[in-house]
Structure formats: C-alpha cells, structure tokens
C-alpha positions in Angstrom: 23.5 -16.7 -7.2 27.2 -15.0 -6.7 28.2 -15.3 -3.1 30.3 -12.1 -2.9 29.7 -9.1 -4.7 31.4 -5.5 -3.9 29.6 -2.6 -5.0 32.1 0.7 -5.1 32.6 4.3 -6.1 29.1 5.1 -5.0 27.6 7.9 -2.8 26.1 5.2 0.0 22.8 6.4 1.9 22.9 4.2 4.8 19.7 5.1 6.6 21.0 3.8 9.7 20.9 5.4 13.1 23.3 8.1 12.3 21.6 8.8 8.9 25.3 8.5 7.0 25.8 9.7 3.8 29.3 8.3 2.5 30.8 9.6 -0.6 32.9 7.4 -2.9 32.0 4.5 -0.8 31.9 0.4 -1.3 29.5 -2.2 0.3 30.3 -5.7 0.4 28.0 -8.3 0.5 28.6 -12.2 1.3 25.8 -14.9 1.4 23.1 -12.1 0.9 24.2 -10.1 3.9 26.1 -6.8 4.1 29.7 -7.9 5.2 31.6 -4.3 5.1 30.4 -0.8 4.2 32.7 2.4 4.3 35.0 4.5 2.4 38.2 2.5 2.2 37.4 -0.6 -0.1 37.5 -3.9 1.3 39.1 -6.8 0.3 37.5 -8.9 -2.2 38.6 -12.2 -3.9 38.9 -12.6 -7.6 35.9 -14.3 -8.0 33.8 -11.4 -6.6 31.2 -10.0 -8.8 32.1 -6.2 -9.0 29.5 -3.7 -9.6 30.8 0.3 -10.2 28.3 2.3 -8.7 30.1 5.8 -10.4 27.5 8.5 -10.6 24.9 6.4 -8.7 23.5 6.8 -5.2 23.9 3.4 -3.3 20.4 2.7 -0.8 18.0 0.8 0.8 15.4 -1.2 -1.3 12.4 0.6 -0.9 9.5 -0.8 1.4 5.6 -0.4 0.1 4.1 -1.6 3.4 0.5 -1.6 1.8 -0.5 -2.4 -1.4 -2.8 -5.5 -3.0 -2.6 -8.5 -4.9 -4.9 -8.7 -8.1 -5.0 -4.9 -8.6 -2.4 -5.1 -11.2 -4.5 -6.7 -13.8 -7.3 -4.6 -12.6 -5.9 -1.0 -13.9 -8.0 1.0 -16.5 -11.2 -0.6 -15.6 -14.4 1.5 -15.2 -15.4 4.9 -15.7 -14.4 6.0 -12.2 -13.9 4.3 -8.6 -17.2 3.1 -7.8 -17.2 1.5 -11.6 -13.9 -0.3 -11.1 -14.9 -1.4 -7.6 -18.0 -3.1 -8.9 -16.0 -4.4 -12.0 -12.8 -5.8 -9.9 -15.2 -7.5 -7.3 -17.0 -9.4 -10.5 -13.4 -10.4 -11.7 -12.2 -11.7 -8.5 -15.1 -13.6 -7.6 -16.3 -14.6 -11.0 -13.5 -15.0 -13.4 -10.1 -15.7 -11.9 -8.3 -19.3 -11.2 -4.7 -19.9 -10.1 -3.4 -18.7 -13.2 -4.8 -15.3 -13.2 -3.0 -14.7 -9.3 0.1 -16.2 -10.9 0.3 -14.2 -13.9 -0.5 -11.0 -11.9 1.9 -11.9 -9.3 4.6 -11.9 -11.8 3.8 -8.8 -13.4 3.2 -7.1 -10.0 6.8 -8.2 -9.1 8.3 -7.2 -12.4 6.9 -3.5 -11.6 8.3 -3.4 -8.0 11.7 -4.9 -9.3 11.5 -1.9 -11.9 11.0 1.1 -9.4 13.1 -0.6 -6.9 10.8 -1.7 -4.3 12.1 -4.8 -2.9 9.4 -5.4 -0.3 6.1 -4.9 -0.2 3.0 -5.7 1.9 0.0 -6.9 -0.1 -3.7 -8.1 0.7 -4.8 -10.8 -1.0 -7.8 -9.3 -2.9 -9.5 -6.3 -1.4 -10.9 -3.2 -2.9 -14.3 -4.7 -2.8 -15.0 -7.1 -0.2 -13.3 -9.9 -1.8 -10.6 -12.4 -0.4 -9.8 -15.2 -2.4 -9.5 -17.4 0.5 -12.2 -20.1 0.0 -9.4 -22.4 -1.0 -5.5 -22.3 -0.8 -4.8 -22.8 -4.5 -4.7 -18.8 -5.4 -2.5 -17.8 -2.8 -0.2 -20.8 -3.4 -0.1 -20.0 -7.0 0.6 -16.1 -6.2 3.4 -17.0 -3.5 5.0 -19.5 -5.9 5.2 -16.5 -8.7 7.0 -14.2 -6.1 9.4 -16.6 -4.9 10.5 -17.1 -8.5 10.7 -13.6 -9.1 13.1 -13.0 -6.0 11.1 -10.3 -3.8 10.7 -10.1 -0.5 6.8 -10.0 0.5 4.3 -10.0 3.3 1.2 -11.2 1.7 -2.0 -10.7 4.2 -4.8 -13.6 3.8 -8.0 -13.4 5.7 -11.7 -13.3 5.6 -14.2 -11.3 4.1 -17.4 -9.6 6.2 -19.6 -11.9 7.7 -22.7 -9.9 6.1 -20.4 -10.4 2.3 -22.8 -13.5 1.4 -20.1 -14.2 -1.3 -20.5 -16.7 -4.0 -17.1 -17.3 -5.8 -16.6 -19.3 -9.1 -14.1 -21.8 -9.5 -13.1 -22.7 -12.7 -11.9 -25.8 -14.2 -11.4 -25.5 -18.3 -14.5 -24.4 -19.9 -16.6 -25.2 -17.0 -17.2 -23.7 -13.2 -18.7 -24.5 -9.8 -20.0 -21.9 -7.8 -18.7 -22.0 -3.6 -20.8 -20.1 -1.3 -17.8 -18.5 0.8 -18.0 -18.3 4.7 -15.6 -16.5 6.9 -15.2 -19.8 8.8 -13.8 -21.5 5.8 -11.4 -18.7 5.0 -9.9 -18.6 8.6 -9.1 -22.0 8.1 -7.4 -21.8 4.8 -5.6 -18.8 6.0 -4.3 -20.9 9.5 -3.2 -23.4 6.7 -1.4 -21.2 4.5 0.5 -19.9 7.4 1.5 -22.8 8.4 2.1 -24.3 5.1 4.8 -21.2 4.5 6.3 -20.8 7.8 10.1 -20.8 7.3 9.7 -22.0 3.7 11.1 -19.2 2.2 12.9 -16.4 4.1 12.0 -13.8 1.5 7.9 -14.7 2.3 6.0 -14.1 5.1 2.2 -14.7 5.6 -0.2 -12.1 7.5 -3.3 -12.1 8.7 -6.0 -9.6 7.5 -9.2 -8.5 9.3 -11.8 -5.9 7.8 -12.1 -2.6 9.5 -15.5 -2.9 11.6 -17.0 0.5 13.0 -18.9 1.4 16.3 -21.9 0.3 14.6 -20.9 -3.3 13.6 -18.5 -3.9 16.4 -22.5 -4.5 18.2 -22.9 -7.7 16.5 -21.6 -10.9 17.9 -20.5 -12.5 14.7 -18.5 -9.5 14.1 -16.9 -9.6 17.5 -16.1 -13.6 17.3 -14.3 -13.1 14.0 -12.4 -10.3 15.4 -11.5 -12.2 18.3 -10.5 -15.5 16.6 -8.2 -13.1 13.9 -6.8 -11.5 16.6 -5.8 -14.8 18.9 -4.5 -16.6 15.6 -2.4 -13.8 14.5 -1.0 -13.7 18.0 -0.7 -17.5 18.4 1.0 -17.8 14.8 3.1 -15.0 15.3 2.2 -12.8 12.2 1.3 -9.3 11.5 -2.5 -8.1 11.6 -3.4 -6.0 8.7 -6.3 -4.1 8.6 -7.3 -1.7 5.5 -9.1 1.6 6.1 -9.5 2.9 9.5 -11.1 6.2 10.0 -13.3 8.0 12.2 -12.7 6.6 15.7 -13.0 2.5 14.6 -9.5 2.5 16.3 -10.4 3.4 19.6 -13.7 1.0 19.1 -12.0 -2.0 18.1 -9.6 -1.3 20.8 -12.1 -0.6 23.9 -14.1 -3.8 22.5 -11.3 -6.1 21.4 -7.9 -5.6 22.5 -7.3 -5.9 18.7 -4.0 -3.5 18.7 -0.1 -4.4 19.9 3.1 -3.9 17.9 2.5 -6.5 15.3 -0.5 -4.4 14.0 -0.2 -2.8 10.7 -3.3 -0.6 10.1 -3.6 1.3 6.6 -4.9 4.5 5.6 -5.9 6.0 9.1 -7.9 9.1 8.3 -9.5 11.6 10.3 -8.8 10.0 13.4 -10.1 10.9 16.9 -7.8 12.3 19.8 -8.8 8.9 21.3 -7.8 7.1 18.3 -4.4 8.6 18.3 -4.1 7.7 22.0 -4.5 3.9 21.2 -2.2 4.1 18.5 0.8 5.7 21.0 -0.4 3.0 23.7 -0.3 0.1 22.0 2.5 0.6 19.6 0.1 -0.3 16.2 1.9 0.8 13.1 0.4 2.9 10.5 0.7 2.6 6.4 0.0 6.0 5.1 -1.0 6.0 1.3 -1.0 9.3 0.1 -2.0 8.2 -3.4 -5.0 6.7 -2.5 -8.8 7.4 -2.5 -9.2 7.4 1.0 -6.5 10.2 1.0 -8.5 11.9 -1.0 -12.1 11.3 1.4 -10.2 12.3 4.6 -6.6 13.0 5.8 -4.0 10.9 7.8 -2.3 13.2 10.2 1.3 11.6 9.4 3.3 14.2 10.7 1.5 14.6 14.0 1.5 10.9 14.2 5.2 10.8 14.3 5.6 13.7 16.4 3.4 11.3 18.9 6.3 8.4 18.6 3.7 6.6 16.3 5.6 4.3 13.2 4.3 5.7 10.5 5.2 4.2 7.0 4.7 4.8 3.3 2.5 2.6 1.1 1.4 3.1 -2.5 -2.3 1.2 -2.3 -1.3 -0.1 -5.8 -1.8 -0.9 -8.4 -5.4 0.3 -9.4 -7.5 2.2 -10.2 -5.1 5.0 -10.8 -1.8 4.5 -9.0 1.5 2.7 -9.8 4.1 0.9 -7.1 6.6 3.9 -7.3 7.5 4.4 -4.0 9.2 8.0 -5.2 6.1 9.2 -6.6 4.3 8.4 -3.1 7.4 10.6 -1.2 7.0 13.4 -3.2 3.0 13.3 -2.9 3.1 12.7 0.4 5.1 16.0 0.9 2.9 17.9 -1.3 -0.3 16.6 0.4 0.9 17.7 4.0 2.2 20.9 3.0 -0.5 22.0 1.5 -2.9 21.4 4.6 -0.3 23.0 6.8 0.5 25.7 4.4 4.2 24.7 5.4 6.9 23.6 3.3 8.9 22.6 5.6 6.6 19.9 6.5 7.9 16.2 5.9 11.3 17.3 5.1 13.1 14.8 2.6 15.0 12.7 5.3 11.7 12.1 6.9 10.3 11.0 3.2 12.7 8.6 2.7 12.9 7.2 6.5 9.0 6.2 5.8 9.8 4.6 2.4 13.0 2.6 3.8 13.8 2.0 7.6 10.2 3.1 9.3 8.6 0.5 6.4 11.1 -2.2 7.9 9.8 -0.9 11.5 6.1 -1.4 10.8 7.0 -4.9 9.3 8.8 -6.2 12.3 11.9 -6.6 10.4 14.0 -3.6 11.3 16.9 -5.9 12.3 16.9 -7.5 8.9 16.1 -4.5 6.2 15.6 -1.1 6.0 19.2 0.4 6.3 22.8 -0.7 4.9 24.1 -1.9 7.9 26.4 -4.7 8.3 24.6 -8.0 9.0 21.6 -6.6 7.6 20.3 -8.7 4.6 21.5 -7.4 1.1 18.6 -5.4 -0.7 20.0 -2.7 -2.0 19.1 0.0 -4.8 21.4 1.8 -7.4 19.9 4.9 -8.4 21.3 6.7 -11.6 21.7 10.2 -10.5 23.6 11.5 -14.0 20.3 12.7 -15.4 19.0 16.0 -15.9 15.7 15.9 -13.7 18.6 14.8 -10.9 21.3 17.7 -11.7 23.4 19.3 -10.7 25.3 16.7 -8.0 24.4 18.6 -5.0 22.2 17.1 -2.1 21.4 13.5 -2.9 18.8 13.1 0.0 17.0 15.9 -1.5 17.3 14.9 -5.0 16.1 11.6 -4.1 13.1 12.5 -2.4 12.0 15.6 -4.8 12.8 14.6 -8.1 13.8 11.0 -8.7 11.1 8.6 -10.0 11.1 4.8 -10.3 12.6 4.9 -13.4 15.9 6.1 -12.1 16.7 2.9 -10.3 19.6 1.1 -12.3 20.1 -1.8 -10.4 17.6 -3.7 -7.6 19.0 -6.4 -5.3 17.0 -8.5 -2.7 19.4 -11.0 -0.4 22.5 -10.4 -2.6 20.6 -11.5 -5.6 20.8 -9.0 -8.5 17.4 -9.1 -10.0 17.5 -5.9 -12.3 20.8 -4.5 -13.7 20.9 -1.5 -16.0 17.3 -1.5 -16.2 17.3 -5.2 -17.6 15.6 -8.0 -15.8 18.4 -10.6 -15.0 16.4 -13.8 -14.2 12.8 -13.3 -15.9 12.0 -12.4 -19.7 10.1 -9.4 -19.2 8.3 -9.8 -22.6 6.9 -13.1 -21.5 5.6 -11.7 -18.0 3.3 -9.5 -20.3 2.1 -11.8 -22.6 1.1 -14.2 -20.3 -0.5 -11.1 -18.0 -2.4 -10.1 -20.9 -3.6 -13.8 -21.6 -4.5 -14.0 -18.1 -6.3 -10.7 -18.2 -8.4 -11.3 -21.4 -9.6 -15.0 -20.1 -10.8 -13.4 -17.0 -12.6 -10.5 -19.3 -14.4 -13.1 -21.0 -15.5 -15.3 -17.9 -16.6 -12.2 -16.2 -18.9 -11.1 -19.3 -17.1 -7.8 -19.8 -14.5 -8.4 -23.0 
C-alpha cells in the first residue's frame, strides 16, 4: 500500500464540526490517516501517489448502520416478502456452507465499494430467525473475505429466539449432518468469535445481536435469561449490542425489565414508538439505525426527525440487500427525505446537509467510531470517496451538498479509499477481479439452490 497520497484540486466536503466545504482543496494522507487538509497544497515527496480530483467532490466514506450478511445471494427469490422470508430461511438453515458465506461476503463488499459505502454494520443472518452461529466457520469465512476486500465492517453475531427450534444442515462434500441449534451454543460461539477477532484487523469489529422481544415475550424467564446474558456479554467485551426490529413499546419494555440499553446499543427500525420509548432513547443514549427503504418502514414509521430533535443519534441504514433494496446509501438519503417530507407535508424536513450527516458522521457516532471515521479531519482514518460531479444529472455546478443528497447515486462514485488504501479508482476495483467475484457468487448460489431443492 502506498504510504503517502495527495488528493488535490477537489471540492472537499469535510463533515467536520464546522461542516466546511473547501473549493480547490487538497487532502494529504500518510500511513492510512489524514495528515493535512486545506486550500493550500501541502508538500509531498516524489513517491507520493497523486490523485487529481478536478470536477469531483471529496467526502467521507458512507456508513451503513444496518444491513444483513447473506441477503446479497437471496435477491429476487419468491413472489413477495413473505415468500422471500420462507425461502431465505430455508437456504440459510439447510443449504449453506462456509464457501457460500465467503462468496456472498465478497459480492456484498464489491457492491459496497462501488457505491461508496466504506463502513457497514451487518447482522450475520436475520430476516427469518436464522443466525448462522451454531459453529464459527461461517462467520470466519465471511470475515476473511471482507478483510481481503479491504472494507471496514461491524459484524453482529448472536442467537436465535429460544422458541425457534432450529435444525441446521452442515454440508461436507455431497452429504450433510443435521444439528439442533440452541441459543446457549450460539452464545458460546459468539463469545469465542469476539475474542478471536479482537485486535486481529483494525477494519473489522464484532458486535453482539439479540432478537427483539416484546412485552409478552419478556414474561418468559428463558427469554429474560438470554437477554441478560447477551447484555452482560456485550458490556464485558465492550462491543455494540445490536437489535433489529424495535416497535410499539418494545424499547420501554426491555428497559424496564432488563436495563438493556446504553450508549453502545444500536437499535434498527424503531417504528411507531411510544412516548416512553422515546424517553428511554433520550435517557440511555441508545442509537437508532433508520432504514427508509425497509419493509418495516412500510408497516410503520420511524420518527427520525423528531428523535434527532430530542438529541438522539439517528443514522442511516439500507437493510440491504434483499428482498428489494441495494447498498446504495445515496438512494436511501433521497428516500428518507421523501418519506418524512410526505409525512409532514413539508419539503424542508431533513434538509440535504442533515441527510449527509446521517450517512457519515452520525453513522460513525452510532457505531461508537466518531473519533476515527465519519468526517475528513486531521488524524482520522482516511476513508474517502471521490464523487464525479461532471455528469448531466449532477449539473449545473451549484451547491454540492444539495446535488449529492438530492441527485447523486452510487454509480457516481469514482474512487473509494479505506484506511488510505485505494479500493476502486475510475469505477474499477483495484485489488479484486469483479468478474471472478460474480462467477464465484453464482456458483455458490446455484449450489445452495440445489441443496435447498429450489433449483
């Protein structure tokens, strides 16, 4: 990796505390971190990699705070969302092996690189209650593939519901064994994975996921015991506690019974919240991942603008990549605006800068990484995008913030850099063969479909 890089002649959207926009400016990167930034060109050695950003916006990498591992290879399956859930659950439980998870991870990473998402928080499984944590091999394969692709990621591993009664197939060659999966075994595997990856790669972190239990389920002592164990393990290890699907009083119920939340809690969706739910978010400092493209945002509404007025950190997630959505964070910025503008009948709700904040610095804050990423500032990790603005749909050259939030899409990203390493330049992956990634993913997909009896 080139140790020193100079990005020059761009319009720099810093997303720093002053939200500065610097025209004709430069960013100097050394050893993976930002060494200088400003309108005066810093000195650079002859060995410095120079990138001309003329006609481009230079901005922080996008941060997706809620998505799923596995879903990239279940897109387009089923006639509707319920059908997709059933098929996906069957594939995850009955038809996958470590190669499936590695091939899917590489495909997912390629999509993220190409649309400018440099950091993402993914649940390892989900949708249907199928977390593939009965053994460590699948998660290890996923993490190794992401490490090779060079992205930053938080992978949330966790147990199924105690009521799931899941039976998984473990494939070896042309045969398989069946394993009854218990939350106790899954919790032990999760703890081992967290320990195994602590400090192994500074781009990769583990988190702990826990199903969302409603008021009625919290009357079950088995549910309470599992929730306490997950809460205590997350706090002992100092990792995020991630939950997918809070709604209708579930936040307040879990706070009252378990004291479940703190500043390292990341709660996805959060639709149709009660006044008590909102009060808990304010008091505990728990963070919200808002997913305007998700099915749950069809069934109910996340009060994202109101929560932000309350002082709650609200970030943006894609809930990608299936059944009907992509990793394109620009698309989600646009959809978030329309979603809430329609609700309030007010186009001024969620202005462009606030949307970009949700996708950058607020995302970093939600992941407890705001000291490292989310803005272009001296000392921070060099996670940087160059967005090509010289395009008909991004013209004329007026306010770059408005053009990015209202008109840009993932295909406008020209260059993606993570930790000072160029992963894509001129829309071409630098260190990976995109065709080989697609071929590998197709092979894994077809094998899983055959194993699941869906070919």
